[in-house]
N, C-alpha and C positions, 0 to 999 in steps of 0.2 A: 516627513516623507519627501524624498527628492522629487523635483519637478522636471527633470531633464530626460524623461522617457526611459528610465532604467527598468529592468525587468520586474521589480517588485511593484511597479506602478501599472503594469499591463497584464492582461489575461492572455495566456499564450494560445488559447483556442483561436484559430484563424477565423475571420469573419466569413459569412456565407456570400454567395453570389449576389443576392439581392442588395445587401448592404454595400458591397463594392460598386454595383451598378448605380445605386442611389448617390454615392459619393462622386462617381464619375459624371453623373448628370449635373450635379451642382458645379463641378469643376468645368464642365463643358460650357456652361453659361458664362462663367468667369473668363475662360480662355477666349471665347468669342468676343467679349468686350475688350480684352487685351489686344486681340488681333485687329479689331477695328481701330484701336488707337495706333497700333503699329502701322497699319495701312495708311492711316491719315498722315503719319510722319513722312511717307513717301509721296502720296498723292497730292497733298496740299502744296508742297514745294514745287512739284511738277506743274500744277495748275498755275501757280504764280509765275513760273519761269516761261512756260511755253503756251499757257492758256488751255483750259479744259477741252476746248474743241480740237486742239492739236495733239492731245494725249492719245497714244495708241493703247486703248484700254485692253483689247484682246492680246496685244503683244506683251503688255505688262503682266497679265495673268499667266502667260506662258513663259515669262522670262525666268530662266533657271536661277539667277541671282536673287530675284524677288521671292521666288518660291523657297529658296534656301534660307533667306532672311526670315520669312514667316515660320518655317520649320524651327529655326533657332529660337524664335520668340516663344513658340509653344513648348519646346524642350526646356528652355530656360525657366519658364513658369514652374513646371513640375520639379525640375532639378534643384532650383534655388529653394523652393519650399521644403523639399525633402531633406536637403542638406541643413538648412537652418533650424528646423524643428521636427522633421520627420513627418510633417502633415501639410497637405494643401488645405485650403479653406473648406472644400467639400469633405475631405477626410476628417477635419476637425469637427464639422457638424455631425458626422456619423460616427465619431469616436474611434477613428482608425489611425494607426501610425505605421510607417514603414521602418523596419529595422533590418539589420543584417541577420543572417541565420544564427549567429552567436549572441544576438540580443543587443549588440552595440548599434549606435546610430550610423546612418549611411554617410559615406564620403562622396566626393564628386564622381570618382570612378564607379562606385556602386550605383549611384543614382543614374548616371549616364547609361550604364549597362542595363539597368532595369527599364529605363525609358525605351531604349532601342529594342529590347526583348519584348516589351509590351506592344510595340508596333508589329512585331512578328505575330504576337497573339491575336491582334486584330486583323492582320493581313490574311490570316488563315480563316477568314470568315468568322472570327470570334471564337474559334475552337480552343484557342489558348486560354480563354476565360472560362468557357464551358467545361474545360478540363477539371475545374474545381469540383464539379459534381461527381466525378469518378475517382479523383485522386485520394489516396488514403489519408493525406494530411490536409486536404482542402486547399492545395496550392495550385496556382495557375502556372502555365509554362514559364512566364517571365519571373515568377517567384523562384522557381527551380533553377532556371538558367542564370539568373543574376545573384543567386545565393542570398536573396532578401525575402522578406515576408511581411504581410500585414498582420498586425495584432490589434486586439481591442484595447482601448484605453478605458480604465475604470472611471466611473462617474466620481466627481469630487464630492466629498461629504459637504453637505450644505448645513452650516451651523450658524 
């Protein structure tokens, strides 16, 4: 059996909202840890150069370059995992995989579009995710807009 996420390895029934939210919860914990490390890469050199008492902490939090950097770190986390194996660590724990609508793995453009559309789903007070509850195919806004979807990964046979 192929192990590269081909359609015969996955069940095409999309996962429900609770499974998606559980995977997002796991990934949120991981992303927070990655963001702390990314922040340390900026703050520690600043502390060494100008001294912590001289760092404008409020200015740093509002600095558009710093905010863009943190956004890129968060986006990079998801996009790289999706491109490399179709799963973040949270998705792996909950046996989810992101694929294109045709069942193929996602590329950079697909993953970037999915990430940006997922922000839209959250920005609308989560309505893009709640859409799963009324959509005939259980797809979220970002699934439809990016032509990607989450699929369930079958449990491996334990022998």
